[in-house]
LOTORNU-485277 format. One record per residue (C-alpha): chain; x, y, z. Coordinates in steps of 0.1 Angstrom, whole numbers, plus 5000, padded with zeros to 4 digits. Example, Ala and Ser with C-alpha at 12.3 -4.5 7.8 and 13.67 -1.06 7.14 Angstrom:
! residues 2
   ch   east   north     up
    A   5123    4955   5078
    A   5137    4989   5071
END
This chain:
! residues 527
   ch   east   north     up
    A   4999    4997   5000
    A   5025    5025   5009
    A   5040    5022   4974
    A   5013    5024   4957
    A   5007    5064   4979
    A   5041    5070   4967
    A   5037    5065   4933
    A   5006    5079   4933
    A   5024    5110   4951
    A   5050    5108   4928
    A   5030    5106   4893
    A   5010    5138   4911
    A   5043    5155   4913
    A   5057    5148   4880
    A   5022    5159   4865
    A   5019    5193   4882
    A   5061    5199   4880
    A   5050    5191   4834
    A   5017    5209   4842
    A   5037    5243   4856
    A   5066    5240   4827
    A   5037    5240   4801
    A   5017    5265   4816
    A   5051    5291   4817
    A   5062    5285   4782
    A   5026    5301   4773
    A   5030    5326   4793
    A   5066    5336   4777
    A   5058    5329   4745
    A   5026    5336   4733
    A   5030    5381   4729
    A   5012    5383   4698
    A   5002    5354   4691
    A   4968    5343   4706
    A   4961    5321   4732
    A   4942    5295   4705
    A   4965    5302   4674
    A   5002    5296   4699
    A   4985    5265   4705
    A   4994    5251   4672
    A   5029    5259   4682
    A   5031    5246   4708
    A   5015    5206   4704
    A   5037    5213   4671
    A   5066    5212   4688
    A   5054    5192   4714
    A   5051    5163   4688
    A   5077    5172   4667
    A   5102    5163   4701
    A   5083    5132   4709
    A   5090    5113   4672
    A   5123    5123   4675
    A   5130    5110   4706
    A   5100    5076   4698
    A   5124    5068   4665
    A   5163    5071   4682
    A   5146    5054   4709
    A   5133    5026   4687
    A   5167    5024   4665
    A   5193    5023   4697
    A   5168    4999   4717
    A   5175    4976   4685
    A   5212    4981   4678
    A   5219    4980   4715
    A   5206    4948   4717
    A   5229    4938   4689
    A   5254    4944   4710
    A   5264    4979   4703
    A   5266    4994   4730
    A   5272    5030   4737
    A   5254    5036   4700
    A   5233    5072   4698
    A   5218    5076   4667
    A   5215    5107   4670
    A   5253    5111   4671
    A   5253    5097   4634
    A   5262    5114   4601
    A   5229    5117   4575
    A   5247    5098   4551
    A   5252    5064   4575
    A   5219    5069   4585
    A   5201    5061   4552
    A   5207    5026   4558
    A   5174    5019   4577
    A   5155    5043   4560
    A   5131    5012   4545
    A   5130    4989   4576
    A   5123    5016   4604
    A   5094    5037   4572
    A   5079    5001   4575
    A   5076    4995   4615
    A   5074    5035   4627
    A   5060    5049   4598
    A   5080    5075   4594
    A   5113    5090   4595
    A   5140    5115   4604
    A   5176    5113   4598
    A   5199    5126   4624
    A   5211    5164   4615
    A   5169    5165   4613
    A   5161    5156   4654
    A   5149    5182   4676
    A   5171    5178   4703
    A   5201    5185   4667
    A   5179    5209   4653
    A   5178    5225   4691
    A   5214    5224   4697
    A   5223    5249   4667
    A   5189    5271   4671
    A   5211    5300   4685
    A   5233    5297   4657
    A   5211    5297   4628
    A   5200    5327   4609
    A   5174    5307   4587
    A   5158    5288   4615
    A   5126    5288   4600
    A   5136    5272   4566
    A   5152    5245   4586
    A   5123    5242   4607
    A   5103    5243   4573
    A   5126    5218   4552
    A   5131    5193   4582
    A   5083    5191   4586
    A   5086    5185   4551
    A   5111    5158   4549
    A   5095    5142   4577
    A   5061    5142   4564
    A   5079    5133   4527
    A   5093    5104   4543
    A   5062    5086   4542
    A   5054    5093   4508
    A   5042    5059   4492
    A   5038    5042   4523
    A   5011    5031   4543
    A   5017    5054   4569
    A   5016    5083   4542
    A   4977    5090   4551
    A   4990    5093   4591
    A   5015    5120   4585
    A   5005    5137   4558
    A   4999    5178   4571
    A   5003    5171   4605
    A   5031    5200   4605
    A   5003    5224   4589
    A   4994    5242   4617
    A   5027    5249   4630
    A   5032    5277   4600
    A   5067    5286   4614
    A   5071    5321   4589
    A   5037    5336   4598
    A   5034    5372   4605
    A   5017    5358   4641
    A   5053    5352   4649
    A   5069    5388   4646
    A   5069    5405   4612
    A   5105    5397   4607
    A   5123    5365   4601
    A   5148    5373   4625
    A   5121    5381   4650
    A   5099    5351   4639
    A   5137    5327   4643
    A   5140    5347   4681
    A   5103    5330   4687
    A   5114    5299   4674
    A   5143    5295   4695
    A   5128    5305   4724
    A   5098    5283   4717
    A   5120    5250   4705
    A   5142    5258   4740
    A   5116    5254   4764
    A   5096    5220   4747
    A   5136    5210   4745
    A   5134    5219   4785
    A   5105    5204   4798
    A   5114    5174   4818
    A   5090    5143   4796
    A   5126    5123   4795
    A   5122    5088   4785
    A   5084    5081   4777
    A   5089    5042   4779
    A   5109    5049   4824
    A   5079    5082   4833
    A   5053    5068   4859
    A   5033    5095   4841
    A   5015    5091   4807
    A   5041    5126   4800
    A   5039    5134   4764
    A   5001    5123   4763
    A   4999    5143   4796
    A   5010    5173   4781
    A   4995    5176   4752
    A   4955    5169   4774
    A   4968    5196   4795
    A   4974    5224   4769
    A   4941    5213   4752
    A   4924    5221   4786
    A   4944    5251   4792
    A   4932    5263   4758
    A   4898    5254   4758
    A   4889    5267   4793
    A   4903    5307   4778
    A   4890    5299   4742
    A   4848    5297   4751
    A   4835    5276   4721
    A   4862    5267   4705
    A   4875    5249   4725
    A   4847    5234   4735
    A   4831    5219   4710
    A   4868    5197   4705
    A   4874    5185   4734
    A   4861    5161   4761
    A   4867    5167   4797
    A   4886    5140   4811
    A   4864    5126   4837
    A   4837    5125   4813
    A   4859    5106   4786
    A   4865    5076   4810
    A   4835    5072   4821
    A   4820    5068   4787
    A   4849    5044   4781
    A   4838    5023   4809
    A   4802    5026   4805
    A   4811    5009   4773
    A   4839    4982   4783
    A   4812    4971   4814
    A   4825    4930   4819
    A   4851    4933   4789
    A   4889    4929   4790
    A   4892    4936   4751
    A   4876    4951   4724
    A   4881    4944   4686
    A   4876    4979   4679
    A   4868    5015   4693
    A   4848    5044   4675
    A   4844    5080   4675
    A   4821    5092   4647
    A   4830    5133   4658
    A   4866    5124   4670
    A   4879    5157   4676
    A   4912    5157   4694
    A   4905    5127   4699
    A   4905    5123   4738
    A   4872    5099   4743
    A   4889    5073   4722
    A   4925    5077   4733
    A   4909    5070   4773
    A   4900    5027   4762
    A   4936    5026   4760
    A   4940    5041   4795
    A   4909    5021   4805
    A   4916    4988   4790
    A   4958    4992   4775
    A   4966    4997   4745
    A   4975    4964   4726
    A   4937    4952   4743
    A   4919    4974   4716
    A   4930    4944   4691
    A   4924    4962   4654
    A   4930    4998   4663
    A   4910    5032   4674
    A   4894    5046   4645
    A   4881    5084   4642
    A   4859    5107   4620
    A   4865    5144   4620
    A   4851    5167   4597
    A   4873    5199   4609
    A   4906    5198   4592
    A   4925    5218   4616
    A   4906    5192   4650
    A   4917    5166   4621
    A   4956    5168   4625
    A   4953    5173   4668
    A   4937    5142   4666
    A   4963    5122   4646
    A   4989    5142   4669
    A   4975    5129   4697
    A   4979    5097   4686
    A   5009    5094   4677
    A   5017    5111   4714
    A   5000    5082   4730
    A   5025    5064   4714
    A   5000    5048   4693
    A   5013    5031   4659
    A   5001    5043   4625
    A   4996    5004   4621
    A   4967    5013   4648
    A   4947    5042   4642
    A   4927    5053   4609
    A   4915    5087   4617
    A   4892    5101   4583
    A   4887    5137   4576
    A   4849    5147   4564
    A   4814    5146   4572
    A   4799    5118   4593
    A   4765    5119   4585
    A   4771    5128   4546
    A   4799    5112   4536
    A   4808    5083   4569
    A   4846    5066   4553
    A   4843    5034   4575
    A   4825    5012   4557
    A   4847    4991   4556
    A   4857    4990   4591
    A   4822    4985   4606
    A   4811    4970   4629
    A   4822    4985   4660
    A   4823    4972   4693
    A   4826    4999   4715
    A   4814    5035   4700
    A   4818    5069   4726
    A   4813    5100   4709
    A   4802    5136   4721
    A   4794    5147   4689
    A   4785    5194   4683
    A   4748    5201   4696
    A   4719    5209   4671
    A   4742    5219   4645
    A   4729    5220   4608
    A   4728    5189   4585
    A   4716    5185   4553
    A   4680    5162   4563
    A   4653    5161   4541
    A   4668    5184   4519
    A   4689    5155   4503
    A   4667    5128   4490
    A   4693    5100   4492
    A   4692    5105   4524
    A   4662    5088   4539
    A   4677    5056   4520
    A   4699    5059   4535
    A   4705    5023   4554
    A   4717    5039   4587
    A   4694    5066   4582
    A   4663    5044   4566
    A   4655    5020   4598
    A   4634    5043   4619
    A   4611    5061   4584
    A   4623    5098   4592
    A   4652    5120   4593
    A   4667    5141   4623
    A   4657    5180   4619
    A   4683    5203   4591
    A   4682    5220   4620
    A   4687    5193   4649
    A   4714    5168   4636
    A   4721    5152   4673
    A   4696    5121   4663
    A   4715    5116   4633
    A   4746    5112   4647
    A   4730    5093   4670
    A   4716    5064   4642
    A   4747    5066   4626
    A   4765    5049   4656
    A   4728    5025   4661
    A   4739    5010   4625
    A   4773    5007   4632
    A   4772    4992   4662
    A   4780    4954   4669
    A   4752    4930   4681
    A   4773    4925   4714
    A   4787    4959   4721
    A   4778    4992   4737
    A   4775    5028   4727
    A   4782    5057   4746
    A   4771    5090   4733
    A   4770    5126   4747
    A   4734    5141   4737
    A   4718    5177   4736
    A   4694    5172   4765
    A   4664    5187   4741
    A   4664    5152   4725
    A   4647    5135   4746
    A   4615    5152   4748
    A   4612    5175   4717
    A   4585    5166   4698
    A   4583    5157   4654
    A   4603    5136   4634
    A   4631    5136   4670
    A   4599    5118   4685
    A   4591    5100   4660
    A   4628    5086   4661
    A   4630    5077   4701
    A   4597    5056   4690
    A   4620    5034   4669
    A   4645    5036   4691
    A   4623    5023   4724
    A   4603    5000   4701
    A   4632    4983   4693
    A   4648    4979   4728
    A   4675    5001   4716
    A   4678    5018   4744
    A   4701    5005   4773
    A   4705    5041   4793
    A   4698    5072   4798
    A   4722    5097   4821
    A   4712    5130   4830
    A   4753    5148   4837
    A   4755    5180   4859
    A   4753    5214   4841
    A   4788    5234   4831
    A   4808    5201   4829
    A   4822    5216   4794
    A   4836    5237   4775
    A   4821    5264   4760
    A   4788    5259   4778
    A   4766    5256   4808
    A   4742    5232   4794
    A   4735    5202   4818
    A   4741    5182   4792
    A   4729    5136   4787
    A   4743    5104   4780
    A   4727    5081   4759
    A   4740    5047   4761
    A   4728    5020   4733
    A   4726    4983   4733
    A   4717    4954   4707
    A   4712    4927   4728
    A   4693    4934   4761
    A   4683    4912   4786
    A   4654    4930   4796
    A   4627    4948   4780
    A   4634    4981   4803
    A   4651    5013   4799
    A   4677    5028   4827
    A   4671    5058   4839
    A   4699    5080   4864
    A   4699    5109   4880
    A   4737    5125   4880
    A   4730    5161   4881
    A   4741    5162   4912
    A   4774    5147   4908
    A   4802    5168   4907
    A   4823    5187   4933
    A   4835    5226   4919
    A   4870    5231   4900
    A   4877    5259   4891
    A   4848    5276   4866
    A   4836    5248   4862
    A   4821    5216   4878
    A   4834    5184   4876
    A   4831    5145   4879
    A   4852    5130   4909
    A   4864    5100   4911
    A   4833    5088   4936
    A   4813    5109   4918
    A   4817    5090   4884
    A   4822    5055   4902
    A   4790    5059   4917
    A   4774    5064   4881
    A   4790    5037   4870
    A   4779    5009   4901
    A   4747    5024   4894
    A   4747    5014   4856
    A   4762    4984   4862
    A   4738    4974   4888
    A   4706    4986   4868
    A   4680    4983   4895
    A   4657    5011   4912
    A   4676    5036   4935
    A   4660    5059   4956
    A   4660    5093   4939
    A   4687    5082   4921
    A   4683    5053   4895
    A   4649    5042   4879
    A   4645    5008   4857
    A   4611    5013   4835
    A   4597    4990   4814
    A   4597    5000   4776
    A   4556    5003   4776
    A   4557    5031   4803
    A   4581    5055   4781
    A   4552    5046   4752
    A   4531    5053   4773
    A   4545    5087   4780
    A   4546    5097   4747
    A   4583    5086   4744
    A   4600    5108   4764
    A   4626    5098   4776
    A   4642    5129   4799
    A   4658    5117   4834
    A   4635    5140   4853
    A   4599    5127   4842
    A   4609    5088   4861
    A   4638    5098   4884
    A   4619    5115   4915
    A   4640    5140   4931
    A   4646    5145   4966
    A   4635    5165   4977
    A   4653    5186   5001
    A   4632    5222   5014
    A   4631    5218   5054
    A   4600    5206   5070
    A   4577    5229   5082
    A   4548    5225   5113
    A   4519    5250   5096
    A   4505    5247   5137
    A   4545    5256   5158
    A   4546    5288   5125
    A   4508    5299   5137
    A   4517    5300   5169
    A   4545    5316   5165
    A   4535    5344   5137
    A   4511    5348   5168
    A   4532    5358   5190
    A   4547    5379   5162
    A   4516    5397   5162
    A   4513    5399   5199
    A   4548    5421   5204
    A   4543    5444   5173
    A   4506    5454   5189
    A   4527    5457   5229
    A   4550    5479   5209
    A   4527    5505   5193
    A   4507    5507   5218
    A   4535    5517   5241
    A   4553    5538   5213
    A   4519    5559   5214
    A   4515    5566   5256
    A   4548    5577   5248
    A   4541    5600   5221
    A   4513    5609   5236
    A   4532    5625   5270
    A   4558    5643   5249
    A   4527    5659   5229
    A   4512    5664   5261
    A   4545    5682   5280
    A   4549    5704   5250
END
């Protein structure tokens, strides 16, 4: 036990030190660069350092196993290093020559008058190293947001290079160590902290593609209850990938057997997601992140179905809906006989995920609360879901959990092979602690929700298992508050005692008025 406590303390110390150092970099270097834009520079440079060290460690380990003690790839000449290019690209997906490694570029940065051009060339060469290989799509465009020639860094080449030197050295001085030796996932944790930091300061733009870690963990746990491994995990609106990567933590990377799959419509966020995969040491062979609109142009037809699906899709966005006559015949939407409204795509995402869910799988989706009770087409889709017994659980979350919105969202859990014809409702609206300027799920909050989900039994004021027929009789309204009675925390009042007290107060007031009148009469009489 003592060892575990000590490890936990070490882990927290490492994490705190890492966060402090990153915060310092942001404050020192941000300057004229907007915080949300500057994130791309810090993350891009962090990514450059990670893949440099990851590759060098891989080659060093290989050579040292062949009895070349003291071998250091960073000290080789570029010409000597070319011998390993083909095999390494097959294994790692990319190649970086020794002169192009982060550590060597950083070492020479202060004396490089053309640092911006050096970096631009290096980034192009790293990307081009994957050309023609199966990893080409995974590397393409990853450095696009790290524009070393942008005026945002400075008005002149000299000023831009001064900023780049500071950035390189600051990232180089971060105590990330050898990623395999850390008690924390240092590079991945640095990424998560940066995303949280910038999302909390960027309002809606941050919240659109960053789900708080505690919520991500809950979703991953819900979809893997009773499982030690899954075939594939999927998120159709994957943002920066934080939801998908929680499976690596909950199950272990090796227990997501066929990899991590996601689709993202925003180009910048799509790049962030792929960077995040690399920073969490997911090999290019084990992830497939696609760019595009999932609702009208899904990219993973050949990969479905999926054992575990998690998502926090954008709330009530516009989509083609019935303006596109082809969609009503799309096998993902046609079973419901109606399309989600053009102004509210929420249940279109839900139908898509249901369609791609395996018969033994689970999907956990963060939803805008309106989908639980709105009428019209959404009510008809809920009718389809309930009548076919696909809705396993509805969980009401607390308000103000997500960046960019204060609304109280909910989680809808879908299954295709339920053991009963009932739906579980969990009211977790009070399960939070206040952390900074947002609410947060504590570990105790998260476990209470998860345990109720697993137990699938009534719990006063918290959980209620309802027959689907009852839901049908209630016009397919699946709002948690319709089924879980909230605890009345108001103080009980004894009306008899209260009336007696009021009578006493009134009598006392009359006494005081009489006394005051007598005093006033005495004063007036004496004058």
